[in-house]
C-alpha positions as CSV (number, residue, x, y, z in Angstrom):
1,M,19.3,-18.3,-13.0
2,S,18.9,-19.9,-16.7
3,V,15.0,-20.1,-17.2
4,P,12.9,-20.6,-20.7
5,S,12.0,-17.0,-21.6
6,A,8.5,-18.1,-22.2
7,R,8.0,-19.8,-18.9
8,R,9.8,-16.7,-17.2
9,W,7.1,-14.4,-18.4
10,W,4.6,-16.8,-17.5
11,A,5.9,-16.9,-14.3
12,V,6.0,-13.2,-14.1
13,G,2.1,-13.3,-14.5
14,A,1.4,-15.6,-12.0
15,L,3.3,-13.3,-9.4
16,A,1.3,-10.2,-10.6
17,L,-1.8,-12.0,-10.1
18,S,-0.6,-12.9,-6.3
19,A,0.1,-8.9,-6.3
20,L,-3.3,-8.1,-7.5
21,V,-5.1,-10.4,-4.8
22,V,-3.3,-8.2,-2.4
23,G,-3.7,-5.0,-3.9
24,L,-7.5,-6.1,-4.3
25,D,-8.1,-7.5,-0.7
26,T,-6.1,-3.8,0.8
27,T,-9.7,-2.2,-0.5
28,V,-12.3,-4.4,-1.3
29,L,-13.5,-4.8,2.2
30,N,-14.5,-0.7,2.0
31,V,-17.8,-0.9,0.3
32,A,-18.8,-4.0,2.4
33,L,-18.6,-2.5,5.8
34,P,-22.4,-0.8,6.2
35,T,-23.5,-4.4,5.3
36,L,-21.3,-6.1,7.9
37,A,-22.4,-3.6,10.5
38,T,-26.2,-5.0,10.3
39,D,-25.5,-8.6,9.6
40,L,-22.4,-9.0,12.0
41,Q,-24.1,-6.5,14.4
42,A,-20.6,-4.8,14.5
43,S,-19.6,-1.8,16.2
44,T,-17.8,0.9,14.7
45,S,-14.6,0.0,16.3
46,Q,-14.9,-3.6,15.2
47,L,-15.6,-2.5,11.6
48,Q,-12.2,-0.4,12.2
49,W,-10.4,-3.4,13.4
50,F,-11.9,-5.3,10.2
51,A,-9.1,-3.3,8.1
52,N,-6.9,-3.1,11.0
53,A,-6.1,-6.5,11.7
54,Y,-5.1,-7.0,8.4
55,N,-3.0,-3.8,8.1
56,L,-1.3,-4.3,11.6
57,V,-0.1,-8.0,10.7
58,F,0.7,-6.8,7.2
59,A,3.3,-4.4,8.2
60,A,4.3,-6.3,11.4
61,V,5.8,-9.5,9.0
62,L,7.1,-7.9,6.1
63,L,10.6,-8.1,7.2
64,P,10.7,-11.8,8.6
65,A,9.0,-12.7,5.2
66,G,11.6,-11.3,3.3
67,L,14.5,-12.8,5.7
68,S,12.7,-16.4,5.5
69,G,12.6,-16.3,1.5
70,D,16.2,-15.7,1.5
71,R,16.9,-18.4,3.9
72,F,14.5,-21.2,3.2
73,G,13.7,-20.6,-0.3
74,R,11.4,-18.3,-2.2
75,K,9.1,-20.3,-4.1
76,K,7.9,-22.9,-1.2
77,L,7.2,-20.0,1.2
78,L,5.2,-18.0,-1.6
79,V,2.8,-21.2,-2.3
80,A,2.8,-21.8,1.7
81,A,1.9,-17.8,1.7
82,L,-0.9,-18.2,-1.2
83,V,-2.7,-21.4,0.5
84,L,-2.7,-19.2,4.0
85,F,-4.3,-16.5,2.0
86,G,-6.7,-18.6,0.1
87,A,-7.7,-20.3,3.2
88,A,-8.2,-17.2,5.3
89,S,-10.4,-16.2,2.8
90,V,-12.8,-18.8,3.0
91,G,-12.4,-18.3,7.0
92,C,-13.5,-14.8,6.5
93,A,-16.5,-15.1,4.1
94,Y,-18.2,-17.9,6.6
95,S,-17.2,-15.9,9.9
96,G,-20.0,-16.0,12.2
97,S,-19.2,-13.2,14.5
98,T,-17.2,-10.1,14.6
99,D,-14.2,-11.3,16.7
100,A,-14.0,-14.2,13.9
101,L,-14.0,-12.2,11.4
102,I,-10.8,-9.9,13.1
103,W,-8.9,-12.9,13.7
104,W,-9.3,-14.5,10.1
105,R,-8.3,-10.8,8.6
106,A,-5.3,-11.2,10.8
107,L,-4.3,-14.1,9.4
108,L,-5.1,-12.9,5.7
109,G,-2.8,-10.2,6.4
110,L,-0.1,-12.7,7.6
111,G,-0.5,-14.2,4.3
112,A,-0.2,-10.9,2.4
113,G,2.7,-9.8,4.3
114,F,4.6,-12.8,2.8
115,I,2.9,-12.8,-0.7
116,F,4.2,-9.4,-1.9
117,P,8.0,-9.2,-0.9
118,L,8.4,-12.9,-2.2
119,S,6.7,-12.0,-5.3
120,L,9.2,-9.3,-6.0
121,S,12.3,-10.7,-4.3
122,V,12.7,-13.5,-7.2
123,L,12.6,-11.0,-10.2
124,P,16.0,-9.8,-9.7
125,V,17.4,-13.6,-9.5
126,M,15.3,-14.3,-12.8
127,F,16.1,-11.3,-15.1
128,D,19.0,-9.4,-16.0
129,D,19.2,-5.5,-15.8
130,E,17.8,-5.0,-19.2
131,E,14.2,-7.4,-18.8
132,R,13.5,-6.8,-14.9
133,P,12.4,-3.2,-15.0
134,K,9.4,-4.6,-17.5
135,A,8.8,-7.5,-14.9
136,I,8.8,-5.4,-11.8
137,G,6.8,-3.1,-13.4
138,M,4.6,-5.7,-14.0
139,V,4.0,-6.9,-10.4
140,V,4.1,-3.5,-9.0
141,T,1.3,-2.2,-11.7
142,A,-0.9,-5.3,-10.6
143,S,-0.5,-4.3,-7.2
144,A,-1.2,-0.9,-7.3
145,L,-4.5,-1.7,-10.0
146,G,-6.0,-4.1,-7.2
147,L,-6.5,-0.5,-4.7
148,P,-9.2,0.7,-7.1
149,L,-10.3,-2.5,-8.4
150,G,-11.2,-3.4,-5.0
151,P,-14.7,-1.0,-4.7
152,I,-15.6,-2.3,-8.1
153,V,-15.2,-6.2,-7.6
154,G,-16.9,-5.1,-4.2
155,G,-19.8,-3.3,-5.4
156,W,-20.5,-5.6,-8.1
157,L,-20.4,-8.7,-5.6
158,L,-22.6,-7.0,-3.1
159,D,-25.0,-5.8,-5.6
160,N,-25.3,-9.6,-6.6
161,F,-24.3,-12.1,-3.7
162,W,-24.0,-11.7,0.1
163,W,-21.0,-10.1,1.7
164,G,-18.7,-12.9,1.9
165,S,-18.5,-13.1,-1.7
166,V,-15.9,-10.2,-1.7
167,F,-13.3,-12.6,0.4
168,L,-14.1,-15.9,-1.8
169,I,-13.5,-13.9,-5.0
170,N,-9.8,-14.5,-3.7
171,V,-9.9,-18.4,-3.9
172,P,-10.2,-18.7,-7.7
173,M,-7.3,-16.1,-8.2
174,V,-5.2,-17.8,-5.5
175,A,-5.9,-21.1,-6.7
176,I,-4.6,-19.9,-10.4
177,A,-1.8,-18.3,-9.0
178,I,-0.6,-21.5,-6.7
179,V,-0.5,-24.1,-9.6
180,A,1.2,-21.1,-11.9
181,V,3.8,-20.8,-9.3
182,M,4.2,-24.5,-8.6
183,L,4.7,-25.3,-12.3
184,L,6.8,-21.9,-13.8
185,M,8.7,-20.3,-11.2
186,P,12.2,-21.8,-10.3
187,D,13.0,-21.7,-6.5
188,S,15.9,-19.9,-5.6
189,R,17.3,-18.7,-2.1
190,S,20.5,-17.0,-1.3
191,P,23.7,-19.0,-2.1
192,E,24.8,-17.7,1.7
193,P,21.6,-17.8,3.7
194,P,21.3,-15.1,6.2
195,G,21.9,-15.9,9.6
196,L,18.2,-16.1,11.8
197,D,18.3,-13.0,13.5
198,L,15.7,-13.5,16.4
199,V,16.4,-10.3,18.4
200,G,15.8,-8.4,14.9
201,V,12.9,-10.3,13.9
202,L,11.1,-9.3,17.3
203,L,12.6,-5.6,17.4
204,S,11.3,-5.0,13.9
205,S,7.7,-6.8,14.0
206,A,7.0,-5.0,17.7
207,G,8.2,-1.8,16.5
208,L,6.5,-1.5,12.9
209,A,3.1,-3.0,14.9
210,G,3.4,-0.4,17.4
211,V,4.0,2.6,15.0
212,T,0.9,1.3,12.7
213,Y,-1.4,0.3,15.4
214,G,-0.7,4.0,17.0
215,A,-1.0,5.4,13.2
216,I,-4.1,3.4,12.9
217,D,-5.6,4.7,16.3
218,A,-4.7,8.8,15.8
219,G,-7.0,8.3,12.8
220,E,-9.9,6.9,15.0
221,K,-9.1,9.1,18.5
222,G,-6.9,11.6,17.5
223,W,-2.7,12.3,17.8
224,G,-3.0,13.5,21.8
225,D,-4.6,10.5,22.6
226,G,-2.7,8.4,25.7
227,T,-3.2,5.1,23.7
228,T,-2.1,6.4,20.3
229,L,0.9,8.4,21.8
230,T,2.1,5.5,23.7
231,M,2.5,3.2,20.7
232,L,3.5,5.5,18.5
233,I,6.3,6.3,21.0
234,G,6.9,3.0,21.9
235,G,6.6,1.9,18.1
236,V,9.4,4.2,17.2
237,V,11.7,3.5,20.0
238,L,11.7,-0.2,19.5
239,V,12.3,0.6,15.7
240,L,15.3,2.6,16.7
241,L,16.6,-0.2,18.8
242,F,16.2,-2.4,15.8
243,V,18.6,-0.3,13.9
244,A,20.9,0.0,16.3
245,W,21.0,-3.8,17.1
246,Q,21.6,-4.1,13.2
247,R,24.3,-2.0,13.4
248,L,25.8,-3.7,16.4
249,L,25.2,-7.0,14.8
250,G,26.8,-6.1,11.2
251,A,30.0,-4.7,13.1
252,R,30.6,-8.4,14.8
253,P,32.8,-10.6,13.0
254,G,30.5,-13.1,11.2
255,G,27.4,-11.2,12.0
256,K,24.1,-11.5,10.0
257,P,21.9,-8.7,10.5
258,L,18.5,-9.3,9.4
259,V,19.0,-6.1,7.2
260,D,22.4,-4.9,6.0
261,L,22.3,-1.1,6.8
262,S,24.8,-1.0,4.0
263,L,22.3,-1.2,1.4
264,F,21.0,2.6,2.2
265,K,24.8,3.6,1.2
266,S,23.1,3.1,-2.5
267,P,21.3,6.1,-3.6
268,A,19.1,4.3,-6.2
269,F,17.9,2.0,-3.3
270,T,17.3,4.9,-0.8
271,W,15.7,7.3,-2.9
272,G,13.8,4.3,-4.8
273,A,12.5,3.4,-1.7
274,M,11.7,6.8,-0.4
275,M,10.3,7.8,-3.8
276,A,7.7,4.8,-3.9
277,T,6.6,5.8,-0.5
278,V,5.7,9.2,-1.6
279,V,3.5,7.6,-4.4
280,S,1.6,5.7,-1.9
281,F,1.6,8.3,0.5
282,A,-0.6,10.7,-2.2
283,L,-2.6,7.9,-4.0
284,F,-4.1,6.9,-0.6
285,G,-5.2,10.3,-0.1
286,L,-6.9,10.1,-3.5
287,L,-8.6,6.6,-2.9
288,F,-9.5,7.4,1.1
289,T,-11.5,10.4,-0.1
290,V,-13.1,10.1,-3.5
291,P,-15.4,6.9,-2.8
292,Q,-16.8,9.2,0.4
293,Y,-17.2,12.0,-2.3
294,Y,-19.3,9.9,-4.9
295,Q,-21.2,8.2,-2.4
296,A,-22.3,10.4,0.4
297,V,-22.1,13.9,-2.0
298,L,-22.9,12.4,-5.2
299,G,-25.7,9.7,-3.9
300,A,-23.9,6.9,-5.9
301,D,-24.0,3.1,-4.6
302,A,-21.0,1.0,-4.4
303,L,-20.7,-0.4,-7.7
304,G,-21.5,3.1,-9.4
305,T,-18.7,4.4,-7.2
306,G,-16.3,1.8,-8.0
307,L,-17.1,2.3,-11.7
308,R,-16.2,6.1,-11.3
309,L,-12.8,5.1,-10.6
310,L,-12.0,3.1,-13.9
311,P,-9.8,6.5,-14.9
312,I,-7.3,6.0,-12.4
313,I,-7.1,2.3,-13.6
314,G,-6.8,3.3,-17.2
315,G,-4.3,6.0,-16.3
316,I,-1.9,3.6,-14.3
317,I,-2.3,1.0,-17.1
318,V,-1.3,3.7,-19.7
319,G,1.6,5.2,-17.3
320,A,2.8,1.9,-16.6
321,R,3.2,0.6,-20.4
322,V,4.5,4.0,-21.5
323,G,7.5,4.3,-18.5
324,G,8.3,0.6,-19.4
325,K,9.0,1.3,-23.0
326,V,10.6,4.7,-22.6
327,A,12.8,4.1,-19.5
328,P,15.9,2.2,-21.3
329,K,16.1,5.5,-23.2
330,A,14.9,8.2,-21.0
331,G,16.1,7.0,-17.7
332,A,14.4,6.4,-14.6
333,K,15.1,9.9,-13.2
334,G,13.2,12.0,-15.3
335,L,10.3,9.6,-15.6
336,I,9.8,9.2,-12.0
337,S,10.1,13.3,-12.0
338,T,7.4,13.1,-14.6
339,G,5.0,10.8,-12.8
340,F,5.0,13.2,-9.4
341,L,4.3,16.1,-12.0
342,F,1.3,14.8,-13.1
343,M,0.2,13.5,-9.6
344,A,0.6,17.3,-8.6
345,V,-1.2,18.4,-11.3
346,G,-4.1,16.2,-11.1
347,L,-4.6,16.5,-7.2
348,F,-4.5,20.4,-7.5
349,M,-7.0,20.0,-10.3
350,G,-8.9,17.8,-7.7
351,S,-8.6,20.2,-5.1
352,V,-11.4,22.8,-6.9
353,T,-13.8,20.2,-7.0
354,D,-17.3,20.9,-5.3
355,T,-20.5,19.7,-5.1
356,G,-21.6,20.6,-8.7
357,T,-18.5,19.4,-10.4
358,S,-19.1,17.1,-13.8
359,Y,-17.9,13.5,-13.4
360,G,-15.9,14.4,-16.8
361,Y,-13.7,16.7,-14.7
362,A,-13.5,14.6,-12.0
363,A,-12.4,11.8,-14.2
364,T,-9.6,14.1,-15.8
365,W,-7.9,14.6,-12.8
366,I,-8.3,11.2,-11.1
367,A,-6.9,9.7,-14.6
368,L,-3.8,12.1,-14.2
369,V,-3.2,10.9,-10.8
370,G,-3.3,7.4,-12.4
371,L,-1.2,8.3,-15.0
372,G,1.5,9.6,-13.0
373,T,1.3,6.7,-10.4
374,G,1.8,4.1,-13.3
375,L,4.8,6.2,-14.5
376,A,6.5,6.7,-10.8
377,L,5.7,3.9,-8.8
378,P,7.1,0.9,-10.9
379,L,10.3,2.8,-12.1
380,A,11.0,3.9,-8.2
381,V,10.4,0.2,-7.2
382,D,13.0,-1.4,-10.0
383,S,15.7,1.6,-9.0
384,A,15.3,0.2,-5.5
385,L,15.9,-3.3,-6.5
386,G,17.9,-2.6,-9.3
387,A,20.4,-1.6,-6.7
388,L,20.7,-5.1,-4.6
389,P,22.3,-8.0,-4.9
390,T,20.2,-10.6,-6.4
391,E,21.1,-13.0,-2.7
392,R,19.5,-9.9,-0.7
393,S,16.6,-9.4,-2.8
394,G,14.3,-10.7,-0.6
395,V,15.1,-8.9,2.5
396,G,15.4,-5.9,0.2
397,S,12.1,-6.0,-1.2
398,A,10.7,-6.6,2.4
399,V,12.5,-3.2,3.3
400,I,10.9,-1.4,0.4
401,Q,7.6,-2.5,1.1
402,T,7.8,-2.3,4.6
403,V,8.7,1.6,4.4
404,R,5.8,1.9,1.6
405,Q,3.3,0.1,4.1
406,V,4.1,1.7,7.0
407,G,4.3,5.2,5.1
408,G,1.0,4.7,3.8
409,T,-0.6,4.0,7.1
410,V,0.5,7.1,8.9
411,G,-0.1,8.9,5.6
412,V,-3.8,8.1,5.7
413,A,-4.1,8.9,9.4
414,I,-2.4,12.3,8.8
415,L,-4.5,13.0,5.7
416,G,-7.6,11.9,7.6
417,T,-6.5,14.2,10.9
418,V,-6.3,17.0,8.2
419,L,-10.1,16.0,6.2
420,T,-11.3,15.9,10.0
421,N,-10.3,19.1,10.8
422,A,-11.2,21.0,8.0
423,Y,-14.6,19.4,7.9
424,H,-15.3,20.2,11.6
425,S,-14.2,23.7,10.6
426,Q,-16.9,24.1,7.9
427,L,-19.7,22.1,9.5
428,E,-23.0,24.2,10.8
429,V,-25.4,21.6,12.6
430,G,-27.6,24.2,13.8
431,A,-30.1,23.5,16.9
432,I,-30.4,19.8,16.5
433,P,-30.2,17.3,19.5
434,A,-26.8,16.9,20.9
435,P,-26.4,13.3,19.5
436,A,-27.5,13.9,16.2
437,A,-25.0,16.9,16.2
438,A,-22.4,14.5,17.3
439,A,-23.3,11.9,14.9
440,A,-23.1,14.5,12.0
441,R,-19.5,15.4,13.1
442,E,-18.3,11.6,12.9
443,S,-18.3,11.3,9.2
444,V,-19.6,12.6,6.0
445,S,-21.6,9.2,6.1
446,A,-22.9,9.6,9.5
447,G,-24.1,13.3,8.5
448,V,-25.9,12.2,5.7
449,V,-27.9,9.9,7.0
450,V,-28.7,12.2,10.6
451,A,-29.5,15.1,7.6
452,Q,-32.0,12.5,6.0
453,K,-33.9,11.2,9.2
454,L,-34.4,15.0,10.3
455,H,-35.4,16.1,7.0
456,S,-33.4,18.8,6.7
457,P,-31.9,19.9,3.8
458,S,-29.9,22.6,5.3
459,L,-28.0,20.2,7.0
460,L,-27.3,17.9,4.2
461,S,-26.1,20.5,2.7
462,S,-23.8,21.8,5.1
463,V,-22.4,18.3,5.5
464,Q,-21.6,17.7,1.8
465,D,-20.1,21.2,1.2
466,S,-18.3,20.6,4.6
467,F,-16.9,17.4,3.3
468,V,-16.4,18.8,-0.3
469,H,-14.0,21.7,1.6
470,G,-12.2,19.3,3.6
471,M,-11.3,16.8,0.7
472,N,-9.9,20.1,-1.4
473,V,-8.1,20.6,2.0
474,M,-6.3,17.5,1.8
475,L,-5.9,17.3,-1.9
476,I,-3.8,20.6,-1.7
477,V,-1.8,18.5,0.8
478,C,-1.5,15.7,-1.3
479,G,-0.6,17.7,-4.0
480,A,2.4,19.7,-2.0
481,I,3.8,16.1,-1.4
482,A,3.6,15.3,-5.1
483,V,5.7,18.7,-5.7
484,V,7.9,17.6,-3.3
485,G,8.4,14.3,-4.3
486,T,9.3,15.9,-8.0
487,V,11.7,18.0,-6.4
488,L,13.3,15.1,-4.3
489,A,13.5,12.7,-7.3
490,V,15.0,15.2,-9.7
491,A,17.6,16.3,-6.7
492,F,18.4,12.8,-5.6
493,M,17.7,10.0,-7.8
494,P,20.8,9.2,-9.4
495,R,20.8,9.0,-13.4
496,Q,20.8,5.6,-15.5
497,Q,24.6,5.4,-15.5
498,E,25.3,6.8,-12.1
499,R,22.8,4.1,-10.7
500,A,24.7,1.4,-12.3
501,N,28.0,2.7,-11.0
502,R,26.8,3.5,-7.3
503,G,24.4,0.3,-7.3
504,G,27.7,-2.0,-8.0
505,D,30.0,0.0,-5.7
506,A,27.1,-0.4,-3.0
507,V,27.0,-4.1,-3.2
508,A,30.8,-4.3,-3.5
509,H,31.0,-2.5,-0.2
510,S,28.1,-4.5,1.3
511,D,30.0,-7.5,0.4
512,A,33.3,-6.5,1.9
513,Q,31.6,-5.3,5.0
514,A,29.6,-8.8,5.7
515,G,31.1,-9.2,8.5
516,G,33.1,-5.7,9.2
517,A,32.1,-2.4,11.0
518,L,29.2,-0.5,8.7
């Protein structure tokens, strides 16, 4: 696709802004939950569903979103998704009840589920192999930056405005992105539009929703809960049926499955998607615990907590810039491995934190994790997308994001279980009343409130020490995951030349097998 160079890069800026908004909205709500509990009289379950409704719909629509872009045109669908995202943001801001906010958050997730894969899928069409890594790096980095920016922006808004402002911040950013996309981004679609695989859409959406719901529920009720197990098992069964259906449809003459499974024959695509998921798994562990550490243990307010996350933003930016410049010569394989190594070192450093650890030490290890993320994540996504034929970039980018999103959700549930068990194992509630003891066991924030109400320094110390112990155990797990990522990247990620050859072979194989057996 012939597009003037300057216009292409301005278009990438618009796509990066779209991805930033999605990343920002994933975490911006977290700091507003205490306010929402008061103003909307929301229960703990309702507070959880303010976040879960977004994540559930987001995961369920990713694959249909990629298919729709390839079939109907990526530009028009991206504009429609941005309009929906902006409208849902206004609806969230002015929700007068908990039920209304949950439904608007679900619509917000619907918009987000289309925005990110569509933003990525157009890049292989607009850029050649030399420029594509830089463009993908900009969009993926913007999305990653949105995660730690959420608490900073949300904290500042809550200190100065009412809770609805954490949603209204999306509106001007979305408006700019809409205008820029309409003016700057070329339209594109697959020259051979994929078929409308309704059975595949239903199976994938229901399966991914089930797995995501089960993982969310496990974080709230434990892995042994009946509903949790039912949703997890049901979701996994539906995903397996989806895979079987894709293989069956791909084996039929003229069959057009939702996902061409032959793409997974490319090591670059398969392992690039896997590496991106492992990065997200480890990163979410940090973002899940460190804000709680700053607020419940060190006593920082919402804005102060967000500002203390700035080192990870700086690390991500530096890592992405260095990776983008060095990758053409050093190759993605070595840099992804190095990124995981930085993450592992940072996470293991964080695992020796205690209640008296200085902020300088915390800033150092957090920055190292950010540096590793900035190195590994954009290059892993580019490795996967670079193995795709451009006509399948929509579904391919959606597959990558689906694996990341579901993997991250399951990861948070697993890491949350690790943290909770370690917290409970150290907590000493003494002889306080049973209801107060139960509340203290619920979370570190609840434990701090109970200790303050009871004027019990010993309970407060136990709550804070127990949480730090749990955080350390969880960071050890995250560090071990990063080590595994390092080993997998070294062992399985193809080198630059190998990637080019095998990616080409995978594409050729995919085209040859479009109507044949896998």
